[in-house]
Every structure is written in C-alpha cells, then in structure tokens.
N, C-alpha and C positions, 0 to 999 in steps of 0.2 A: 504494500500500500504506500502511495506517495505521501510526502509530507506537505502540509499546508502552512504557509507563513502569512501572518497578518502584519502589514506595514502601515505605520502611522507617521506621516510627515507633516509637521506644522511649522510654518514660518510666520512671524509677526513683526511688522514694521511699526515703530513708535515715532511720533512726530512731536516736537515741543510746542506746537500750536495747531489749531485746525487748518487743514489744507484741502484744497480742491484737487482730487486725484485725476490725472489724465487716464484714458483707457489703458488697462493693463492686459498684456498678452501672456497667458500662462500655458507653458508646455510641460505639463506634469501628468499627462495621460499616456499609459503604455501604448506603444506603436502597434499598428495592426499586424505587423510581421513578427511580433515578439513570439519566440518559440516556447517560452514559459507561459503556460495557461494562466490567464487572469480570471478568477472566478467571480470577483465583485470589485467594484470601483466607485468611489464617490469623491466629489470635490466640494468643499464648503468655503465660501469667501465671505468675509465680513469687512465693512458694514453690510447689513442685510439688504439695504435699499440700493439695489443695483440691477442691471440687465446683463445677462450672460448669453453669448452666442457661440455655439460650437462650430468650428470651421476646420477646413483642411488648408494647409499652406501649399505652395507650388510643388512641394516635394512629397505630398501625401501624409504629412504629419498632422495629428489631431491637436488643435489648440483651442483654448477658451479665450474669447475677447470679452472683457468685463468693463462695463461703463457704469460709473457711480453717479448718484443723483444729489449727494450732499457732501459737505465738508466733513472731515473726520480727523481724529488724532491717532488712529491706529488702522492698519491694514492687515488682515489675517487671511492666510491661505492654508487650508488643511486638506490633506489627501489621506484617504483610507483605502487600502486594497488588500485583497487576499490572493496570493499566488500559489499555484500548485507546483511544488519543486520536483517535477519529474526529471529523471536523469536524462541528460541530453548529450549525445556523442557529437562533439563539434566537427568530427571528420566524417559524418554520415552524409556524404554527397558524392556525385559523379562529376567528372570534368569532361568537357567536350574534347574530342580527340586533338583538335588543332591547338588547344590551350594547355595540354598536359605538361608541356615543358616551357620553362622561361628562358628567353623572352618569347612572347607570342604577340600577334596583332589582332585586335578586335575586328570582326567583320564590319563592313562599311556602315550598315544600318545601326548596329549596336553601338559603334563608336559615336555616331551622331547623337544617339539617345543619351550617351554617357558624357557628353561634352562638358556639362557643369562640374563634373567630378574629375576632369582631366586637367583643369587649369592649374598651372604652376605659378604661384605668386611670390615665392621666396627662392633666391638663388645665390646666397652668400658664400664666401670662401670656406667657412667651416662646414657648411652643408655639402658643398662640392667635394671637400676632402673626405667627409664621411662616405659619400656615395662612391668615391674612387675605390673604396675597400670592398665593394660589392662584386662578387664573382659573376661575370655575365657570359663567359665563353664556353662553359661546359654544358649549357642547356639542362640544368637540373630539373627534376620533377617539381612542378609548380608548388605543390603543397609543402614539400621539403624546403623549398626556397623561402616560402612565407614563414615557416616555423623558424628557420635559421635567422631570417631578417628580424623578426619580432624579438627573438631571444637576444640577439646582438644589441638591439636598441635598449632592451631592459637592463643589460649588463652595463651599458655605457652611460645611462641616465639614471641617477639616483632619485628616488621618490621623496618629495616633501609636501607637507600641507602648506599651501600658500593662500593667505587670506586676501591678498590684493586682487582687485577685479581685473578681468581681461585675460588675454593669452600672451605668453612670452613669444617673441619671434623665434624662429628656428635657430638663428645665430646666438641669441641670448641663452637658449636652453643648452646648446652644444658648448658654449663657452663656460657656463656655470657647471655643466654636467649634472644639473639637478633641475627638477621641475615638478609641478603638480601633475595629476593625471591628465588634465586638459592640455597642458603644455606638451607632454609626451605624445598624446593622441594627435595633436595638430602636426607635430614634427613627423610622425609616422605617415600621416596623410600626405604631406609634401614629399616625403621620400618615395612613397608609392607612385605618385604622379610623375616625379622625375624619371622613374623606371618604366613609364608607359602604362601604368595600371590605374584604373579608375578607383578612387577612394573617397570616402566621406567621413565626416566627423559625427560622432554619436554621443549624445548626452542621455544618461539613464540612471537607473538604480542598480547598485551592486549589493547582492544579498550573500553574505558569507556566514555559514553555520558552523558552530563548534562540532568537531567530529565526536562520535560516540566512543570510538576507540583510538587511542594515540598510535601514531605510526611507529613501527619498530625501527625503521631506518629512514632518515630524511625528516623534513619538517612536517608537523602534524596539522598545520593550518591555524586558524584563529583560536585564541584561548577562550573567546566568548562569541556568541552570536553578534553579528555586526551588519548594519545596513547604512548606506550613505549614497548621496549623489556621486556619480562617477562619469568618466568619459573614456572612450576608446575609439578605435578606427574600424571601419569596414571596407573591404576591398572586393571588387566585383570580378569573379572568375566565371567565364562562360560554362554553363552546365551546372555549376554549384550556386550561382547567384551571389548575393552579398554574404561575405564571410567576416565574422567579427574577430579582431585581433586586439588584445589588451597589452600594450607595451609597458604598463605599470607592473604587471605580473609576469609578462613574457609568455602568456598562455593564450589560447584561442578562447573566445567567449563561449560560456556554457549556460547552464540553467540559472545561475546566479546573476547573469547580466540581463536586465530588463530595459530595453531601449525605450526612450521617451520621444526623442527627436533626432532625425538623421538628415544632415544638410551638407552642402558643399563648403560652407564657412561656419566657424564656431558661433559667430554672433547670432545666426539664425536658429541656433539650437539652445540658446540660453533659457533656463527655466522660467524666468519672469522678465519681461521687458515692457517698456512703454511705447 
C-alpha cells in the first residue's frame, strides 16, 4: 500500500500600514504532468474579499490570479494537498532511436515547438570553461550522458540556503561554486541549451521522508520528514518527453518532486508575483 502525505504550506505577508494590493499571480498548484498523484488540493487566500480566476499560462501551467477589493495589513496564502507517494522509477521510459546517443538533432517540427526552451542567454568564460570539460566525441548513450552531467554539476556546486531574491547568473554560481537550488537549476538549464538540448526551469515541492530502516552502507537520507519549495531542471528527450534532473542532489526527479510551474525562464515560475 502506498503512503499518503499531507502538505500544508502557509505564507503570510505583514505590512506596517494598510495597503492596496495589486493583483497577485500564485503558482502553487501541482502541474498536470506531475507523476505523483495529487488526491486533494485547496488554496485559501486572505483577505477574504477578493476575486480569484484560475488560468493557464502560455506554457500550460495552472495559476491563480487574485484581485483584492480592499486595503489590508496582511496577505495570507495557504495550500493544503494530499499526495500519494507511489514509487516512481525515473528511468521508466523509451528513447527514440535517433536520440539514443548524444549528440543528436531534434527533428524539424519538434525543434520548432521547443524553441523557447533552446534559447541560450548566458555565455560567460566560466560557463564556457565548464562546458569544455564535457565529452562530446564518443557519442555516449543519452541517459548515461545526462546522469554523468547532472552528477558532475552536483559535485562542482555546493548547496546553500540563500534568502536573497532572484537567481544568480551562471558566472556568479560557477565563481562562488555555491548556490541555492534555483541557482543550480538555472545553471543546468543553460548548460543543456549550450549542448543543443531543450531544457526548462521547474519550481515545485520536494517531499523527503525519513527512511524506516537506516542504510547499512552509504547515506540513509533525511533524519526527519522534510518538505520545502525546490527547483530543478527538465530536459526534453524524444520518446521519453520531459525528464527531471535535480542538480542539488545529483539525482533524477522521483516521486518526491512535485512540479508546480515549468517555464523557459525562472521569473515565470516564481510562486507568487504581481
């Protein structure tokens, strides 16, 4: 029998005086392509006197646009959901014959559809140096190539909790050799695009559960159940579709990764914007 997890996510903004809120865009509903089944979901926004419209953005993500009718000193956003933590094999897919080895070229129509996810926006010297270490001549199996690439980035960039808003540039992350999950995710997106692979930025929930039995060899995982907002990268492989890679852990995305918004640029995936 699978395990069910109840997640409660509450954010409250306090203001030192009554303010008139501009419309808020909230991206905190699990994406339709989430492989982890979502059994129930609710979103509560305060103050209560508001209009809410559920929409899809240009990339198919579900968002709530909230318009407020009165001034307020607080803004509250609360999500409750129940997820069924079925075991997901992240390698349970087939790859089209022409894409089994890297590098490959997307067919003409597919490449046209993936255009927003192919755009290279950073090309600094540290990024080019990192890319020079990527083996491209032996035409490895594409899945092995992605595993090695993700693992290498995880080893090169240390994880830290960074409270400052926004995303570090690729150059800044490589220079510091540290970054938050969103910094590493954006760096991996740009790396993939430089290599001719369509990639997108993902904002979502990460659910990590304490194991019932400790590992006899190697790390046992978290010491306690843990859930937080997280970011990772998805790359498009013909036949397999979008594949999640988490450069913070160096692993492929599994049942603990619940996507909320998947976009070409991080700004379009932020949980709450005006």
